[in-house]
C-alpha positions as semicolon CSV with decimal commas, in nm:
position;residue;x (nm);y (nm);z (nm)
1;M;-0,196;4,932;0,934
2;S;-0,265;4,584;1,131
3;V;-0,457;4,296;0,982
4;P;-0,703;4,152;1,258
5;L;-0,663;3,789;1,360
6;A;-0,993;3,676;1,246
7;D;-0,908;3,768;0,883
8;R;-0,557;3,587;0,905
9;V;-0,732;3,268;0,996
10;I;-0,993;3,313;0,738
11;R;-0,697;3,346;0,512
12;L;-0,526;3,026;0,625
13;A;-0,854;2,827;0,576
14;Y;-0,950;2,935;0,239
15;D;-1,074;2,646;0,026
16;P;-0,931;2,615;-0,323
17;G;-1,184;2,365;-0,416
18;I;-1,005;2,116;-0,567
19;S;-1,139;1,750;-0,531
20;P;-1,037;1,422;-0,693
21;K;-1,239;1,425;-1,038
22;G;-1,216;1,057;-1,270
23;G;-1,187;1,118;-1,623
24;G;-0,989;1,438;-1,665
25;L;-0,697;1,318;-1,825
26;P;-0,682;1,080;-2,116
27;G;-0,535;0,744;-2,017
28;L;-0,661;0,678;-1,710
29;S;-0,829;0,348;-1,762
30;V;-0,504;0,253;-1,936
31;L;-0,344;0,341;-1,609
32;K;-0,578;0,152;-1,357
33;N;-0,459;-0,150;-1,618
34;V;-0,092;-0,139;-1,562
35;V;-0,166;-0,101;-1,154
36;N;-0,396;-0,374;-1,189
37;S;-0,144;-0,568;-1,348
38;I;0,111;-0,468;-1,121
39;N;-0,038;-0,562;-0,837
40;M;-0,122;-0,923;-0,967
41;F;0,190;-0,957;-1,097
42;G;0,310;-0,866;-0,673
43;I;0,073;-1,154;-0,529
44;I;0,191;-1,363;-0,796
45;A;0,554;-1,363;-0,678
46;V;0,445;-1,305;-0,302
47;V;0,282;-1,671;-0,367
48;G;0,629;-1,796;-0,503
49;A;0,812;-1,608;-0,239
50;L;0,608;-1,798;0,023
51;A;0,660;-2,153;-0,108
52;V;1,013;-2,118;-0,133
53;S;0,982;-1,971;0,223
54;L;0,812;-2,274;0,394
55;G;1,031;-2,506;0,169
56;V;1,354;-2,355;0,348
57;W;1,173;-2,349;0,645
58;A;1,093;-2,727;0,630
59;W;1,425;-2,818;0,490
60;G;1,624;-2,621;0,782
61;H;1,401;-2,804;1,049
62;H;1,449;-3,153;0,904
63;T;1,846;-3,126;0,824
64;G;1,902;-2,914;1,183
65;G;2,020;-2,583;1,006
66;H;1,890;-2,339;1,248
67;Q;1,970;-2,043;1,029
68;A;1,784;-2,183;0,769
69;E;1,479;-2,255;0,968
70;A;1,520;-1,891;1,067
71;N;1,540;-1,760;0,724
72;G;1,254;-1,950;0,577
73;K;1,008;-1,826;0,893
74;K;1,133;-1,451;0,811
75;G;1,061;-1,519;0,444
76;A;0,742;-1,654;0,526
77;V;0,594;-1,362;0,719
78;V;0,754;-1,127;0,514
79;A;0,558;-1,269;0,241
80;A;0,250;-1,275;0,448
81;G;0,300;-0,940;0,507
82;A;0,366;-0,842;0,148
83;A;0,046;-0,998;0,061
84;L;-0,162;-0,856;0,328
85;G;-0,058;-0,512;0,214
86;L;-0,103;-0,612;-0,177
87;G;-0,427;-0,740;-0,121
88;A;-0,547;-0,439;0,111
89;A;-0,349;-0,166;-0,110
90;N;-0,708;-0,021;-0,232
91;G;-0,862;-0,036;0,085
92;I;-0,612;0,145;0,243
93;V;-0,594;0,403;0,004
94;A;-0,972;0,446;-0,002
95;F;-0,965;0,465;0,423
96;F;-0,701;0,764;0,379
97;S;-0,835;0,932;0,108
98;G;-1,159;0,968;0,275
99;L;-1,047;1,039;0,609
100;G;-0,820;1,320;0,445
101;S;-1,126;1,486;0,273
102;Q;-1,273;1,497;0,622
103;V;-1,034;1,749;0,734
104;H;-1,144;2,127;0,693
């Protein structure tokens, strides 16, 4: 006995009814504090990395060390990108989570 195509498509599109819910597990506030602290630690580390990279860039420029200058530039760009990623992490996750919840 063959199942009609429309019934197979309906079975594929079954909604299990699962959605994110805050407060379902104990320790959620502790986990949020840990993640916030990790993010702050990362931002502080990026500030240090940026300062060191800019110093290497300036030192390489003034001493004629072209490789040191190039490495300082690369470090500054990477640190700036890391700062952008750390600062935008919450918004990026919220954006894609919202986008994913629109899929039906």
